[in-house]
Predicted model as a PDB file, atoms N, CA, C, CB and O in Angstrom, pLDDT in the B-factor column:
MODEL        1                                                                  
ATOM      1  N   MET A   1     100.842 113.385  92.717  1.00 94.00           N  
ATOM      2  CA  MET A   1      99.442 113.042  92.850  1.00 94.00           C  
ATOM      3  C   MET A   1      99.337 111.863  93.805  1.00 94.00           C  
ATOM      4  CB  MET A   1      98.802 112.713  91.469  1.00 94.00           C  
ATOM      5  O   MET A   1     100.112 110.911  93.723  1.00 94.00           O  
ATOM      6  N   ILE A   2      98.376 111.936  94.706  1.00 97.00           N  
ATOM      7  CA  ILE A   2      98.110 110.836  95.623  1.00 97.00           C  
ATOM      8  C   ILE A   2      96.688 110.345  95.379  1.00 97.00           C  
ATOM      9  CB  ILE A   2      98.309 111.274  97.111  1.00 97.00           C  
ATOM     10  O   ILE A   2      95.727 111.109  95.469  1.00 97.00           O  
ATOM     11  N   LEU A   3      96.574 109.067  95.071  1.00 97.00           N  
ATOM     12  CA  LEU A   3      95.280 108.426  94.857  1.00 97.00           C  
ATOM     13  C   LEU A   3      95.049 107.451  95.999  1.00 97.00           C  
ATOM     14  CB  LEU A   3      95.218 107.700  93.470  1.00 97.00           C  
ATOM     15  O   LEU A   3      95.929 106.663  96.346  1.00 97.00           O  
ATOM     16  N   LYS A   4      93.856 107.511  96.580  1.00 98.00           N  
ATOM     17  CA  LYS A   4      93.522 106.616  97.671  1.00 98.00           C  
ATOM     18  C   LYS A   4      92.291 105.805  97.305  1.00 98.00           C  
ATOM     19  CB  LYS A   4      93.290 107.400  98.973  1.00 98.00           C  
ATOM     20  O   LYS A   4      91.283 106.344  96.847  1.00 98.00           O  
ATOM     21  N   ILE A   5      92.391 104.500  97.517  1.00 97.00           N  
ATOM     22  CA  ILE A   5      91.246 103.619  97.343  1.00 97.00           C  
ATOM     23  C   ILE A   5      90.690 103.389  98.737  1.00 97.00           C  
ATOM     24  CB  ILE A   5      91.636 102.256  96.623  1.00 97.00           C  
ATOM     25  O   ILE A   5      91.376 102.862  99.613  1.00 97.00           O  
ATOM     26  N   LEU A   6      89.441 103.789  98.935  1.00 97.00           N  
ATOM     27  CA  LEU A   6      88.788 103.597 100.220  1.00 97.00           C  
ATOM     28  C   LEU A   6      87.965 102.321 100.163  1.00 97.00           C  
ATOM     29  CB  LEU A   6      87.899 104.816 100.587  1.00 97.00           C  
ATOM     30  O   LEU A   6      87.094 102.177  99.305  1.00 97.00           O  
ATOM     31  N   GLY A   7      88.235 101.402 101.067  1.00 95.00           N  
ATOM     32  CA  GLY A   7      87.481 100.162 101.106  1.00 95.00           C  
ATOM     33  C   GLY A   7      88.063  99.199 102.110  1.00 95.00           C  
ATOM     34  O   GLY A   7      89.255  99.236 102.415  1.00 95.00           O  
ATOM     35  N   THR A   8      87.211  98.341 102.616  1.00 90.00           N  
ATOM     36  CA  THR A   8      87.617  97.437 103.685  1.00 90.00           C  
ATOM     37  C   THR A   8      88.253  96.142 103.206  1.00 90.00           C  
ATOM     38  CB  THR A   8      86.445  97.114 104.523  1.00 90.00           C  
ATOM     39  O   THR A   8      88.648  95.313 104.026  1.00 90.00           O  
ATOM     40  N   GLY A   9      88.358  95.956 101.925  1.00 87.00           N  
ATOM     41  CA  GLY A   9      89.008  94.757 101.404  1.00 87.00           C  
ATOM     42  C   GLY A   9      88.089  93.812 100.663  1.00 87.00           C  
ATOM     43  O   GLY A   9      88.468  92.674 100.386  1.00 87.00           O  
ATOM     44  N   CYS A  10      86.888  94.259 100.337  1.00 90.00           N  
ATOM     45  CA  CYS A  10      85.947  93.420  99.585  1.00 90.00           C  
ATOM     46  C   CYS A  10      86.458  93.227  98.149  1.00 90.00           C  
ATOM     47  CB  CYS A  10      84.519  94.059  99.578  1.00 90.00           C  
ATOM     48  O   CYS A  10      87.423  93.868  97.732  1.00 90.00           O  
ATOM     49  N   SER A  11      85.810  92.353  97.421  1.00 93.00           N  
ATOM     50  CA  SER A  11      86.255  92.067  96.051  1.00 93.00           C  
ATOM     51  C   SER A  11      86.167  93.308  95.160  1.00 93.00           C  
ATOM     52  CB  SER A  11      85.415  90.932  95.447  1.00 93.00           C  
ATOM     53  O   SER A  11      87.031  93.508  94.306  1.00 93.00           O  
ATOM     54  N   ASN A  12      85.142  94.144  95.340  1.00 95.00           N  
ATOM     55  CA  ASN A  12      85.043  95.367  94.541  1.00 95.00           C  
ATOM     56  C   ASN A  12      86.165  96.344  94.876  1.00 95.00           C  
ATOM     57  CB  ASN A  12      83.686  96.036  94.763  1.00 95.00           C  
ATOM     58  O   ASN A  12      86.668  97.037  93.992  1.00 95.00           O  
ATOM     59  N   CYS A  13      86.556  96.402  96.135  1.00 94.00           N  
ATOM     60  CA  CYS A  13      87.653  97.278  96.544  1.00 94.00           C  
ATOM     61  C   CYS A  13      88.959  96.829  95.884  1.00 94.00           C  
ATOM     62  CB  CYS A  13      87.800  97.287  98.086  1.00 94.00           C  
ATOM     63  O   CYS A  13      89.745  97.648  95.409  1.00 94.00           O  
ATOM     64  N   LYS A  14      89.169  95.530  95.865  1.00 94.00           N  
ATOM     65  CA  LYS A  14      90.377  94.981  95.241  1.00 94.00           C  
ATOM     66  C   LYS A  14      90.367  95.226  93.735  1.00 94.00           C  
ATOM     67  CB  LYS A  14      90.498  93.474  95.531  1.00 94.00           C  
ATOM     68  O   LYS A  14      91.402  95.531  93.144  1.00 94.00           O  
ATOM     69  N   LYS A  15      89.198  95.092  93.121  1.00 96.00           N  
ATOM     70  CA  LYS A  15      89.071  95.338  91.677  1.00 96.00           C  
ATOM     71  C   LYS A  15      89.362  96.797  91.359  1.00 96.00           C  
ATOM     72  CB  LYS A  15      87.657  94.957  91.178  1.00 96.00           C  
ATOM     73  O   LYS A  15      90.059  97.098  90.390  1.00 96.00           O  
ATOM     74  N   LEU A  16      88.825  97.713  92.181  1.00 96.00           N  
ATOM     75  CA  LEU A  16      89.090  99.137  91.958  1.00 96.00           C  
ATOM     76  C   LEU A  16      90.578  99.429  92.101  1.00 96.00           C  
ATOM     77  CB  LEU A  16      88.280 100.002  92.943  1.00 96.00           C  
ATOM     78  O   LEU A  16      91.144 100.162  91.291  1.00 96.00           O  
ATOM     79  N   GLU A  17      91.209  98.871  93.111  1.00 96.00           N  
ATOM     80  CA  GLU A  17      92.643  99.101  93.300  1.00 96.00           C  
ATOM     81  C   GLU A  17      93.432  98.628  92.088  1.00 96.00           C  
ATOM     82  CB  GLU A  17      93.141  98.388  94.563  1.00 96.00           C  
ATOM     83  O   GLU A  17      94.326  99.331  91.616  1.00 96.00           O  
ATOM     84  N   ALA A  18      93.112  97.448  91.585  1.00 96.00           N  
ATOM     85  CA  ALA A  18      93.807  96.918  90.403  1.00 96.00           C  
ATOM     86  C   ALA A  18      93.578  97.815  89.196  1.00 96.00           C  
ATOM     87  CB  ALA A  18      93.335  95.486  90.092  1.00 96.00           C  
ATOM     88  O   ALA A  18      94.516  98.088  88.446  1.00 96.00           O  
ATOM     89  N   ASN A  19      92.342  98.281  88.995  1.00 96.00           N  
ATOM     90  CA  ASN A  19      92.038  99.159  87.861  1.00 96.00           C  
ATOM     91  C   ASN A  19      92.750 100.493  87.971  1.00 96.00           C  
ATOM     92  CB  ASN A  19      90.541  99.387  87.758  1.00 96.00           C  
ATOM     93  O   ASN A  19      93.245 101.014  86.972  1.00 96.00           O  
ATOM     94  N   VAL A  20      92.810 101.053  89.168  1.00 97.00           N  
ATOM     95  CA  VAL A  20      93.486 102.338  89.365  1.00 97.00           C  
ATOM     96  C   VAL A  20      94.981 102.187  89.097  1.00 97.00           C  
ATOM     97  CB  VAL A  20      93.245 102.872  90.799  1.00 97.00           C  
ATOM     98  O   VAL A  20      95.582 103.028  88.429  1.00 97.00           O  
ATOM     99  N   ARG A  21      95.577 101.123  89.613  1.00 97.00           N  
ATOM    100  CA  ARG A  21      97.011 100.900  89.369  1.00 97.00           C  
ATOM    101  C   ARG A  21      97.284 100.719  87.872  1.00 97.00           C  
ATOM    102  CB  ARG A  21      97.509  99.660  90.155  1.00 97.00           C  
ATOM    103  O   ARG A  21      98.288 101.219  87.364  1.00 97.00           O  
ATOM    104  N   GLU A  22      96.407 100.014  87.169  1.00 97.00           N  
ATOM    105  CA  GLU A  22      96.569  99.833  85.731  1.00 97.00           C  
ATOM    106  C   GLU A  22      96.415 101.158  84.996  1.00 97.00           C  
ATOM    107  CB  GLU A  22      95.556  98.815  85.203  1.00 97.00           C  
ATOM    108  O   GLU A  22      97.173 101.442  84.069  1.00 97.00           O  
ATOM    109  N   ALA A  23      95.445 101.969  85.398  1.00 96.00           N  
ATOM    110  CA  ALA A  23      95.235 103.277  84.765  1.00 96.00           C  
ATOM    111  C   ALA A  23      96.455 104.170  84.948  1.00 96.00           C  
ATOM    112  CB  ALA A  23      93.986 103.963  85.347  1.00 96.00           C  
ATOM    113  O   ALA A  23      96.889 104.831  84.005  1.00 96.00           O  
ATOM    114  N   VAL A  24      97.004 104.193  86.147  1.00 96.00           N  
ATOM    115  CA  VAL A  24      98.191 105.005  86.433  1.00 96.00           C  
ATOM    116  C   VAL A  24      99.355 104.556  85.559  1.00 96.00           C  
ATOM    117  CB  VAL A  24      98.575 104.911  87.929  1.00 96.00           C  
ATOM    118  O   VAL A  24     100.075 105.381  84.997  1.00 96.00           O  
ATOM    119  N   LYS A  25      99.530 103.253  85.451  1.00 96.00           N  
ATOM    120  CA  LYS A  25     100.611 102.705  84.624  1.00 96.00           C  
ATOM    121  C   LYS A  25     100.394 103.060  83.155  1.00 96.00           C  
ATOM    122  CB  LYS A  25     100.701 101.172  84.794  1.00 96.00           C  
ATOM    123  O   LYS A  25     101.315 103.525  82.483  1.00 96.00           O  
ATOM    124  N   ASP A  26      99.172 102.839  82.657  1.00 96.00           N  
ATOM    125  CA  ASP A  26      98.860 103.127  81.252  1.00 96.00           C  
ATOM    126  C   ASP A  26      99.066 104.600  80.907  1.00 96.00           C  
ATOM    127  CB  ASP A  26      97.422 102.726  80.942  1.00 96.00           C  
ATOM    128  O   ASP A  26      99.510 104.937  79.809  1.00 96.00           O  
ATOM    129  N   MET A  27      98.739 105.469  81.860  1.00 95.00           N  
ATOM    130  CA  MET A  27      98.833 106.912  81.630  1.00 95.00           C  
ATOM    131  C   MET A  27     100.232 107.455  81.884  1.00 95.00           C  
ATOM    132  CB  MET A  27      97.844 107.638  82.508  1.00 95.00           C  
ATOM    133  O   MET A  27     100.506 108.620  81.596  1.00 95.00           O  
ATOM    134  N   GLY A  28     101.115 106.624  82.419  1.00 96.00           N  
ATOM    135  CA  GLY A  28     102.485 107.044  82.696  1.00 96.00           C  
ATOM    136  C   GLY A  28     102.568 108.124  83.768  1.00 96.00           C  
ATOM    137  O   GLY A  28     103.429 109.001  83.710  1.00 96.00           O  
ATOM    138  N   LEU A  29     101.677 108.055  84.736  1.00 94.00           N  
ATOM    139  CA  LEU A  29     101.626 109.083  85.777  1.00 94.00           C  
ATOM    140  C   LEU A  29     102.595 108.794  86.911  1.00 94.00           C  
ATOM    141  CB  LEU A  29     100.218 109.201  86.326  1.00 94.00           C  
ATOM    142  O   LEU A  29     102.902 107.641  87.217  1.00 94.00           O  
ATOM    143  N   ASP A  30     103.067 109.864  87.524  1.00 93.00           N  
ATOM    144  CA  ASP A  30     103.848 109.758  88.744  1.00 93.00           C  
ATOM    145  C   ASP A  30     102.861 109.937  89.895  1.00 93.00           C  
ATOM    146  CB  ASP A  30     105.024 110.826  88.796  1.00 93.00           C  
ATOM    147  O   ASP A  30     102.659 111.042  90.396  1.00 93.00           O  
ATOM    148  N   ALA A  31     102.256 108.829  90.297  1.00 95.00           N  
ATOM    149  CA  ALA A  31     101.212 108.885  91.318  1.00 95.00           C  
ATOM    150  C   ALA A  31     101.466 107.825  92.376  1.00 95.00           C  
ATOM    151  CB  ALA A  31      99.816 108.695  90.689  1.00 95.00           C  
ATOM    152  O   ALA A  31     101.941 106.727  92.083  1.00 95.00           O  
ATOM    153  N   GLU A  32     101.144 108.174  93.596  1.00 97.00           N  
ATOM    154  CA  GLU A  32     101.214 107.226  94.693  1.00 97.00           C  
ATOM    155  C   GLU A  32      99.797 106.686  94.907  1.00 97.00           C  
ATOM    156  CB  GLU A  32     101.793 107.894  96.005  1.00 97.00           C  
ATOM    157  O   GLU A  32      98.850 107.455  95.069  1.00 97.00           O  
ATOM    158  N   VAL A  33      99.663 105.363  94.906  1.00 97.00           N  
ATOM    159  CA  VAL A  33      98.355 104.731  95.101  1.00 97.00           C  
ATOM    160  C   VAL A  33      98.355 104.092  96.487  1.00 97.00           C  
ATOM    161  CB  VAL A  33      98.050 103.661  93.976  1.00 97.00           C  
ATOM    162  O   VAL A  33      99.164 103.213  96.781  1.00 97.00           O  
ATOM    163  N   LEU A  34      97.440 104.549  97.324  1.00 97.00           N  
ATOM    164  CA  LEU A  34      97.342 104.055  98.691  1.00 97.00           C  
ATOM    165  C   LEU A  34      96.010 103.367  98.915  1.00 97.00           C  
ATOM    166  CB  LEU A  34      97.524 105.196  99.690  1.00 97.00           C  
ATOM    167  O   LEU A  34      95.011 103.725  98.292  1.00 97.00           O  
ATOM    168  N   LYS A  35      95.989 102.398  99.787  1.00 97.00           N  
ATOM    169  CA  LYS A  35      94.760 101.688 100.160  1.00 97.00           C  
ATOM    170  C   LYS A  35      94.401 102.113 101.574  1.00 97.00           C  
ATOM    171  CB  LYS A  35      94.933 100.120 100.061  1.00 97.00           C  
ATOM    172  O   LYS A  35      95.226 102.010 102.482  1.00 97.00           O  
ATOM    173  N   VAL A  36      93.179 102.589 101.769  1.00 96.00           N  
ATOM    174  CA  VAL A  36      92.689 103.002 103.082  1.00 96.00           C  
ATOM    175  C   VAL A  36      91.617 102.004 103.511  1.00 96.00           C  
ATOM    176  CB  VAL A  36      92.123 104.474 103.052  1.00 96.00           C  
ATOM    177  O   VAL A  36      90.540 101.945 102.917  1.00 96.00           O  
ATOM    178  N   GLU A  37      91.917 101.223 104.545  1.00 95.00           N  
ATOM    179  CA  GLU A  37      90.995 100.183 104.985  1.00 95.00           C  
ATOM    180  C   GLU A  37      90.362 100.464 106.343  1.00 95.00           C  
ATOM    181  CB  GLU A  37      91.708  98.874 105.035  1.00 95.00           C  
ATOM    182  O   GLU A  37      89.363  99.840 106.700  1.00 95.00           O  
ATOM    183  N   ASN A  38      90.931 101.395 107.101  1.00 94.00           N  
ATOM    184  CA  ASN A  38      90.391 101.714 108.417  1.00 94.00           C  
ATOM    185  C   ASN A  38      89.054 102.425 108.268  1.00 94.00           C  
ATOM    186  CB  ASN A  38      91.381 102.583 109.220  1.00 94.00           C  
ATOM    187  O   ASN A  38      88.962 103.460 107.608  1.00 94.00           O  
ATOM    188  N   ILE A  39      88.024 101.866 108.883  1.00 93.00           N  
ATOM    189  CA  ILE A  39      86.664 102.389 108.701  1.00 93.00           C  
ATOM    190  C   ILE A  39      86.537 103.838 109.175  1.00 93.00           C  
ATOM    191  CB  ILE A  39      85.662 101.514 109.451  1.00 93.00           C  
ATOM    192  O   ILE A  39      85.801 104.615 108.567  1.00 93.00           O  
ATOM    193  N   LYS A  40      87.229 104.213 110.232  1.00 94.00           N  
ATOM    194  CA  LYS A  40      87.165 105.606 110.707  1.00 94.00           C  
ATOM    195  C   LYS A  40      87.793 106.552 109.695  1.00 94.00           C  
ATOM    196  CB  LYS A  40      87.871 105.748 112.069  1.00 94.00           C  
ATOM    197  O   LYS A  40      87.293 107.654 109.470  1.00 94.00           O  
ATOM    198  N   ASP A  41      88.893 106.118 109.087  1.00 95.00           N  
ATOM    199  CA  ASP A  41      89.530 106.939 108.051  1.00 95.00           C  
ATOM    200  C   ASP A  41      88.625 107.073 106.834  1.00 95.00           C  
ATOM    201  CB  ASP A  41      90.883 106.335 107.639  1.00 95.00           C  
ATOM    202  O   ASP A  41      88.518 108.148 106.244  1.00 95.00           O  
ATOM    203  N   ILE A  42      87.971 105.969 106.461  1.00 95.00           N  
ATOM    204  CA  ILE A  42      87.048 105.998 105.323  1.00 95.00           C  
ATOM    205  C   ILE A  42      85.887 106.950 105.610  1.00 95.00           C  
ATOM    206  CB  ILE A  42      86.514 104.575 105.014  1.00 95.00           C  
ATOM    207  O   ILE A  42      85.510 107.753 104.757  1.00 95.00           O  
ATOM    208  N   MET A  43      85.331 106.856 106.804  1.00 94.00           N  
ATOM    209  CA  MET A  43      84.200 107.705 107.184  1.00 94.00           C  
ATOM    210  C   MET A  43      84.566 109.186 107.193  1.00 94.00           C  
ATOM    211  CB  MET A  43      83.683 107.299 108.552  1.00 94.00           C  
ATOM    212  O   MET A  43      83.707 110.042 106.982  1.00 94.00           O  
ATOM    213  N   SER A  44      85.842 109.488 107.438  1.00 96.00           N  
ATOM    214  CA  SER A  44      86.257 110.891 107.475  1.00 96.00           C  
ATOM    215  C   SER A  44      86.101 111.578 106.124  1.00 96.00           C  
ATOM    216  CB  SER A  44      87.696 110.992 107.933  1.00 96.00           C  
ATOM    217  O   SER A  44      86.090 112.807 106.054  1.00 96.00           O  
ATOM    218  N   TYR A  45      85.982 110.800 105.049  1.00 96.00           N  
ATOM    219  CA  TYR A  45      85.780 111.357 103.714  1.00 96.00           C  
ATOM    220  C   TYR A  45      84.305 111.572 103.394  1.00 96.00           C  
ATOM    221  CB  TYR A  45      86.399 110.447 102.675  1.00 96.00           C  
ATOM    222  O   TYR A  45      83.974 112.146 102.356  1.00 96.00           O  
ATOM    223  N   GLY A  46      83.423 111.120 104.270  1.00 95.00           N  
ATOM    224  CA  GLY A  46      81.997 111.332 104.072  1.00 95.00           C  
ATOM    225  C   GLY A  46      81.356 110.446 103.020  1.00 95.00           C  
ATOM    226  O   GLY A  46      80.253 110.736 102.558  1.00 95.00           O  
ATOM    227  N   VAL A  47      82.024 109.377 102.637  1.00 93.00           N  
ATOM    228  CA  VAL A  47      81.434 108.483 101.642  1.00 93.00           C  
ATOM    229  C   VAL A  47      80.439 107.547 102.306  1.00 93.00           C  
ATOM    230  CB  VAL A  47      82.527 107.675 100.914  1.00 93.00           C  
ATOM    231  O   VAL A  47      80.645 107.100 103.435  1.00 93.00           O  
ATOM    232  N   MET A  48      79.361 107.256 101.595  1.00 88.00           N  
ATOM    233  CA  MET A  48      78.315 106.391 102.125  1.00 88.00           C  
ATOM    234  C   MET A  48      78.435 104.956 101.618  1.00 88.00           C  
ATOM    235  CB  MET A  48      76.957 106.948 101.763  1.00 88.00           C  
ATOM    236  O   MET A  48      77.757 104.060 102.120  1.00 88.00           O  
ATOM    237  N   GLY A  49      79.283 104.742 100.642  1.00 91.00           N  
ATOM    238  CA  GLY A  49      79.480 103.402 100.095  1.00 91.00           C  
ATOM    239  C   GLY A  49      80.898 103.237  99.605  1.00 91.00           C  
ATOM    240  O   GLY A  49      81.537 104.199  99.179  1.00 91.00           O  
ATOM    241  N   THR A  50      81.386 102.015  99.666  1.00 94.00           N  
ATOM    242  CA  THR A  50      82.715 101.725  99.149  1.00 94.00           C  
ATOM    243  C   THR A  50      82.569 100.718  98.013  1.00 94.00           C  
ATOM    244  CB  THR A  50      83.660 101.181 100.274  1.00 94.00           C  
ATOM    245  O   THR A  50      81.560 100.017  97.935  1.00 94.00           O  
ATOM    246  N   PRO A  51      83.546 100.640  97.151  1.00 96.00           N  
ATOM    247  CA  PRO A  51      84.804 101.358  97.184  1.00 96.00           C  
ATOM    248  C   PRO A  51      84.646 102.803  96.724  1.00 96.00           C  
ATOM    249  CB  PRO A  51      85.824 100.652  96.325  1.00 96.00           C  
ATOM    250  O   PRO A  51      83.649 103.179  96.107  1.00 96.00           O  
ATOM    251  N   ALA A  52      85.652 103.591  97.043  1.00 97.00           N  
ATOM    252  CA  ALA A  52      85.673 104.987  96.616  1.00 97.00           C  
ATOM    253  C   ALA A  52      87.089 105.334  96.172  1.00 97.00           C  
ATOM    254  CB  ALA A  52      85.194 105.940  97.762  1.00 97.00           C  
ATOM    255  O   ALA A  52      88.059 104.699  96.587  1.00 97.00           O  
ATOM    256  N   LEU A  53      87.188 106.352  95.323  1.00 97.00           N  
ATOM    257  CA  LEU A  53      88.488 106.825  94.866  1.00 97.00           C  
ATOM    258  C   LEU A  53      88.648 108.288  95.247  1.00 97.00           C  
ATOM    259  CB  LEU A  53      88.646 106.633  93.336  1.00 97.00           C  
ATOM    260  O   LEU A  53      87.771 109.117  94.999  1.00 97.00           O  
ATOM    261  N   VAL A  54      89.791 108.584  95.857  1.00 98.00           N  
ATOM    262  CA  VAL A  54      90.122 109.942  96.294  1.00 98.00           C  
ATOM    263  C   VAL A  54      91.389 110.371  95.570  1.00 98.00           C  
ATOM    264  CB  VAL A  54      90.307 110.019  97.853  1.00 98.00           C  
ATOM    265  O   VAL A  54      92.380 109.641  95.546  1.00 98.00           O  
ATOM    266  N   LYS A  55      91.349 111.561  94.981  1.00 97.00           N  
ATOM    267  CA  LYS A  55      92.524 112.133  94.310  1.00 97.00           C  
ATOM    268  C   LYS A  55      92.890 113.415  95.042  1.00 97.00           C  
ATOM    269  CB  LYS A  55      92.248 112.409  92.777  1.00 97.00           C  
ATOM    270  O   LYS A  55      92.104 114.360  95.091  1.00 97.00           O  
ATOM    271  N   ASP A  56      94.082 113.438  95.606  1.00 96.00           N  
ATOM    272  CA  ASP A  56      94.567 114.618  96.328  1.00 96.00           C  
ATOM    273  C   ASP A  56      93.503 115.151  97.295  1.00 96.00           C  
ATOM    274  CB  ASP A  56      94.976 115.721  95.333  1.00 96.00           C  
ATOM    275  O   ASP A  56      93.210 116.346  97.325  1.00 96.00           O  
ATOM    276  N   GLU A  57      92.937 114.234  98.082  1.00 96.00           N  
ATOM    277  CA  GLU A  57      91.966 114.519  99.143  1.00 96.00           C  
ATOM    278  C   GLU A  57      90.581 114.933  98.639  1.00 96.00           C  
ATOM    279  CB  GLU A  57      92.502 115.598 100.022  1.00 96.00           C  
ATOM    280  O   GLU A  57      89.774 115.427  99.425  1.00 96.00           O  
ATOM    281  N   LYS A  58      90.288 114.746  97.360  1.00 96.00           N  
ATOM    282  CA  LYS A  58      88.957 115.021  96.813  1.00 96.00           C  
ATOM    283  C   LYS A  58      88.336 113.700  96.364  1.00 96.00           C  
ATOM    284  CB  LYS A  58      89.029 116.043  95.621  1.00 96.00           C  
ATOM    285  O   LYS A  58      88.923 112.971  95.565  1.00 96.00           O  
ATOM    286  N   VAL A  59      87.148 113.398  96.882  1.00 97.00           N  
ATOM    287  CA  VAL A  59      86.456 112.162  96.499  1.00 97.00           C  
ATOM    288  C   VAL A  59      85.965 112.297  95.059  1.00 97.00           C  
ATOM    289  CB  VAL A  59      85.260 111.857  97.469  1.00 97.00           C  
ATOM    290  O   VAL A  59      85.223 113.222  94.728  1.00 97.00           O  
ATOM    291  N   LEU A  60      86.387 111.367  94.213  1.00 95.00           N  
ATOM    292  CA  LEU A  60      85.985 111.381  92.804  1.00 95.00           C  
ATOM    293  C   LEU A  60      84.698 110.601  92.577  1.00 95.00           C  
ATOM    294  CB  LEU A  60      87.095 110.807  91.932  1.00 95.00           C  
ATOM    295  O   LEU A  60      83.842 111.033  91.806  1.00 95.00           O  
ATOM    296  N   PHE A  61      84.552 109.462  93.236  1.00 95.00           N  
ATOM    297  CA  PHE A  61      83.329 108.674  93.163  1.00 95.00           C  
ATOM    298  C   PHE A  61      83.326 107.669  94.307  1.00 95.00           C  
ATOM    299  CB  PHE A  61      83.204 107.954  91.789  1.00 95.00           C  
ATOM    300  O   PHE A  61      84.359 107.397  94.919  1.00 95.00           O  
ATOM    301  N   ALA A  62      82.143 107.124  94.584  1.00 95.00           N  
ATOM    302  CA  ALA A  62      82.008 106.136  95.660  1.00 95.00           C  
ATOM    303  C   ALA A  62      80.894 105.158  95.337  1.00 95.00           C  
ATOM    304  CB  ALA A  62      81.733 106.829  97.010  1.00 95.00           C  
ATOM    305  O   ALA A  62      79.939 105.488  94.634  1.00 95.00           O  
ATOM    306  N   GLY A  63      81.033 103.948  95.861  1.00 94.00           N  
ATOM    307  CA  GLY A  63      79.985 102.952  95.769  1.00 94.00           C  
ATOM    308  C   GLY A  63      79.916 102.173  94.476  1.00 94.00           C  
ATOM    309  O   GLY A  63      78.918 101.505  94.206  1.00 94.00           O  
ATOM    310  N   ARG A  64      80.976 102.250  93.664  1.00 93.00           N  
ATOM    311  CA  ARG A  64      80.959 101.513  92.396  1.00 93.00           C  
ATOM    312  C   ARG A  64      82.374 101.315  91.876  1.00 93.00           C  
ATOM    313  CB  ARG A  64      80.106 102.253  91.348  1.00 93.00           C  
ATOM    314  O   ARG A  64      83.329 101.898  92.390  1.00 93.00           O  
ATOM    315  N   VAL A  65      82.492 100.488  90.855  1.00 95.00           N  
ATOM    316  CA  VAL A  65      83.783 100.233  90.212  1.00 95.00           C  
ATOM    317  C   VAL A  65      83.635 100.575  88.737  1.00 95.00           C  
ATOM    318  CB  VAL A  65      84.250  98.738  90.410  1.00 95.00           C  
ATOM    319  O   VAL A  65      83.183  99.744  87.950  1.00 95.00           O  
ATOM    320  N   PRO A  66      84.011 101.792  88.357  1.00 94.00           N  
ATOM    321  CA  PRO A  66      83.928 102.171  86.934  1.00 94.00           C  
ATOM    322  C   PRO A  66      84.926 101.367  86.094  1.00 94.00           C  
ATOM    323  CB  PRO A  66      84.195 103.690  86.761  1.00 94.00           C  
ATOM    324  O   PRO A  66      85.878 100.789  86.620  1.00 94.00           O  
ATOM    325  N   ASN A  67      84.690 101.343  84.794  1.00 94.00           N  
ATOM    326  CA  ASN A  67      85.635 100.648  83.918  1.00 94.00           C  
ATOM    327  C   ASN A  67      86.935 101.454  83.816  1.00 94.00           C  
ATOM    328  CB  ASN A  67      85.015 100.425  82.504  1.00 94.00           C  
ATOM    329  O   ASN A  67      87.018 102.590  84.282  1.00 94.00           O  
ATOM    330  N   LEU A  68      87.928 100.846  83.204  1.00 94.00           N  
ATOM    331  CA  LEU A  68      89.264 101.441  83.131  1.00 94.00           C  
ATOM    332  C   LEU A  68      89.254 102.806  82.446  1.00 94.00           C  
ATOM    333  CB  LEU A  68      90.208 100.506  82.394  1.00 94.00           C  
ATOM    334  O   LEU A  68      89.899 103.739  82.924  1.00 94.00           O  
ATOM    335  N   ASP A  69      88.534 102.935  81.338  1.00 95.00           N  
ATOM    336  CA  ASP A  69      88.486 104.219  80.630  1.00 95.00           C  
ATOM    337  C   ASP A  69      87.874 105.312  81.493  1.00 95.00           C  
ATOM    338  CB  ASP A  69      87.693 104.081  79.334  1.00 95.00           C  
ATOM    339  O   ASP A  69      88.355 106.445  81.487  1.00 95.00           O  
ATOM    340  N   ALA A  70      86.826 104.991  82.229  1.00 95.00           N  
ATOM    341  CA  ALA A  70      86.198 105.972  83.105  1.00 95.00           C  
ATOM    342  C   ALA A  70      87.143 106.387  84.233  1.00 95.00           C  
ATOM    343  CB  ALA A  70      84.899 105.409  83.686  1.00 95.00           C  
ATOM    344  O   ALA A  70      87.192 107.558  84.609  1.00 95.00           O  
ATOM    345  N   ILE A  71      87.884 105.434  84.761  1.00 95.00           N  
ATOM    346  CA  ILE A  71      88.839 105.766  85.826  1.00 95.00           C  
ATOM    347  C   ILE A  71      89.903 106.706  85.290  1.00 95.00           C  
ATOM    348  CB  ILE A  71      89.494 104.487  86.402  1.00 95.00           C  
ATOM    349  O   ILE A  71      90.288 107.657  85.971  1.00 95.00           O  
ATOM    350  N   LYS A  72      90.380 106.457  84.090  1.00 96.00           N  
ATOM    351  CA  LYS A  72      91.383 107.348  83.487  1.00 96.00           C  
ATOM    352  C   LYS A  72      90.844 108.767  83.357  1.00 96.00           C  
ATOM    353  CB  LYS A  72      91.814 106.821  82.106  1.00 96.00           C  
ATOM    354  O   LYS A  72      91.574 109.729  83.600  1.00 96.00           O  
ATOM    355  N   LYS A  73      89.575 108.911  82.974  1.00 95.00           N  
ATOM    356  CA  LYS A  73      88.970 110.240  82.846  1.00 95.00           C  
ATOM    357  C   LYS A  73      88.884 110.936  84.197  1.00 95.00           C  
ATOM    358  CB  LYS A  73      87.575 110.135  82.221  1.00 95.00           C  
ATOM    359  O   LYS A  73      89.176 112.126  84.311  1.00 95.00           O  
ATOM    360  N   TYR A  74      88.479 110.183  85.224  1.00 93.00           N  
ATOM    361  CA  TYR A  74      88.408 110.769  86.566  1.00 93.00           C  
ATOM    362  C   TYR A  74      89.772 111.247  87.025  1.00 93.00           C  
ATOM    363  CB  TYR A  74      87.847 109.759  87.567  1.00 93.00           C  
ATOM    364  O   TYR A  74      89.904 112.351  87.552  1.00 93.00           O  
ATOM    365  N   ILE A  75      90.788 110.418  86.827  1.00 94.00           N  
ATOM    366  CA  ILE A  75      92.136 110.771  87.275  1.00 94.00           C  
ATOM    367  C   ILE A  75      92.669 111.978  86.517  1.00 94.00           C  
ATOM    368  CB  ILE A  75      93.086 109.583  87.100  1.00 94.00           C  
ATOM    369  O   ILE A  75      93.358 112.818  87.096  1.00 94.00           O  
ATOM    370  N   ALA A  76      92.360 112.074  85.237  1.00 92.00           N  
ATOM    371  CA  ALA A  76      92.882 113.151  84.386  1.00 92.00           C  
ATOM    372  C   ALA A  76      92.275 114.516  84.726  1.00 92.00           C  
ATOM    373  CB  ALA A  76      92.615 112.827  82.921  1.00 92.00           C  
ATOM    374  O   ALA A  76      92.883 115.548  84.442  1.00 92.00           O  
ATOM    375  N   GLU A  77      91.093 114.533  85.327  1.00 85.00           N  
ATOM    376  CA  GLU A  77      90.408 115.797  85.620  1.00 85.00           C  
ATOM    377  C   GLU A  77      91.158 116.612  86.646  1.00 85.00           C  
ATOM    378  CB  GLU A  77      88.995 115.538  86.109  1.00 85.00           C  
ATOM    379  O   GLU A  77      90.720 117.704  87.008  1.00 85.00           O  
TER     380      GLU A  77                                                      
ENDMDL                                                                          
END                                                                             
């Protein structure tokens, strides 16, 4: 599984990255977590707001930082 955090480095982007890494650890997943900061790469996903979370090239959500439990549900789907 490849998870990508889309964001330019704002505080919400950093918070999402930390939450995603914690969720992956808590769930015992074998997942690669990548940070995408290049604006052209972010735009290629069609998101209108950051931060966003992408799982295996599918955008799960954008423009907010869900709590840890919600992130776990998104990843598990």
